[in-house]
C-alpha positions as CSV (number, residue, x, y, z in Angstrom):
1,X,43.4,17.8,129.8
2,X,45.5,14.8,129.0
3,X,49.3,15.0,128.8
4,X,50.9,15.4,125.3
5,X,54.1,13.7,126.3
6,X,53.1,10.2,125.0
7,X,52.2,11.8,121.6
8,X,55.5,13.7,121.5
9,X,57.4,10.6,122.3
10,X,55.6,8.6,119.6
11,X,56.1,11.4,117.1
12,X,59.9,11.5,117.8
13,X,60.1,7.7,117.5
14,X,58.3,7.7,114.2
15,X,60.4,10.6,112.9
16,X,63.6,8.9,113.8
17,X,62.6,5.7,112.1
18,X,61.3,7.3,109.0
19,X,63.8,10.1,108.5
20,X,66.5,7.9,106.8
21,X,64.0,6.7,104.3
22,X,62.5,10.1,103.5
23,X,63.7,11.8,100.4
24,X,64.6,15.4,100.7
25,X,64.3,17.9,98.0
26,X,67.6,18.3,96.1
27,X,69.0,15.0,97.2
28,X,69.7,16.1,100.8
29,X,73.1,17.6,99.9
30,X,75.1,14.5,100.6
31,X,76.4,12.0,98.1
32,X,76.4,12.2,94.3
33,X,73.3,13.7,92.6
34,X,71.0,11.2,91.0
35,X,70.6,13.4,88.0
36,X,74.3,13.6,87.0
37,X,76.9,11.0,86.2
38,X,80.6,11.2,87.0
39,X,82.3,13.9,84.9
40,X,79.3,16.3,84.9
41,X,79.6,19.7,86.5
42,X,77.6,20.3,89.6
43,X,77.2,24.0,88.9
44,X,76.7,25.5,85.4
45,X,79.3,28.0,84.1
46,X,76.7,30.7,83.5
47,X,76.8,30.2,79.7
48,X,73.7,29.4,77.6
49,X,73.3,25.6,77.5
50,X,76.6,25.4,79.3
51,X,78.5,25.7,76.0
52,X,81.6,27.7,75.6
53,X,81.3,30.3,72.8
54,X,83.3,29.7,69.6
55,X,86.6,31.6,69.1
56,X,86.3,35.1,67.6
57,X,85.8,35.0,63.9
58,X,84.2,31.5,63.9
59,X,80.5,30.7,63.8
60,X,78.8,27.9,65.7
61,X,78.1,24.7,63.7
62,X,74.4,23.8,63.5
63,X,73.3,20.5,64.8
64,X,71.4,18.1,62.6
65,X,68.0,18.8,64.3
66,X,68.1,22.6,64.1
67,X,67.3,23.2,60.4
68,X,64.2,20.9,60.3
69,X,63.0,22.4,63.6
70,X,63.4,26.0,62.4
71,X,61.7,25.3,59.0
72,X,58.8,23.5,60.7
73,X,58.3,26.3,63.2
74,X,58.3,28.9,60.5
75,X,55.8,27.0,58.4
76,X,53.6,26.4,61.4
77,X,53.5,30.1,62.1
78,X,52.7,30.9,58.5
79,X,50.0,28.3,58.2
80,X,48.3,29.3,61.4
81,X,48.5,33.0,60.5
82,X,46.9,32.5,57.1
83,X,44.4,29.9,58.4
84,X,43.3,32.0,61.4
85,X,43.0,35.2,59.5
86,X,40.8,33.5,56.8
87,X,38.4,31.7,59.1
88,X,34.8,32.6,58.8
89,X,33.2,34.9,61.4
90,X,30.7,32.6,63.3
91,X,30.0,34.8,66.3
92,X,26.5,35.2,67.6
93,X,26.6,39.0,67.0
94,X,27.4,38.6,63.3
95,X,24.5,36.1,62.9
96,X,22.1,38.3,64.7
97,X,23.2,41.3,62.6
98,X,22.6,39.4,59.4
99,X,19.1,38.2,60.6
100,X,18.2,41.8,61.6
101,X,19.2,43.0,58.1
102,X,17.2,40.3,56.5
103,X,14.1,41.3,58.5
104,X,14.5,44.9,57.6
105,X,14.8,44.1,53.9
106,X,11.7,41.9,54.2
107,X,9.7,44.7,56.0
108,X,10.9,47.2,53.4
109,X,9.8,44.9,50.6
110,X,6.4,44.3,52.2
111,X,5.9,48.1,52.7
112,X,6.7,48.7,49.1
113,X,4.2,46.0,47.9
114,X,1.5,47.5,50.2
115,X,2.1,51.1,49.0
116,X,1.7,50.0,45.3
């Protein structure tokens, strides 16, 4: 069996040459983050959307995109609810049931004509 020392040495050499250029997940923990600019917090405060709540007795001011977004979302739900509840039943079982009823009616009509 051949010795693995040359392979280990080659792997160590390759690792030492490539490790500075490899990206590590989360930025490696050194230097500034590539996702933030100076003045941003590194850790959130634990508040929703990192916003401080308004003082007691005051309500939050809506942003200009919120009303159109809420109206569009509500209308989408209404239109889908009405549209999907009013769609025709096109399942194979319904089609087969209707064909079976038609055949039974045809057989009953033929039996009535023959008995007369």
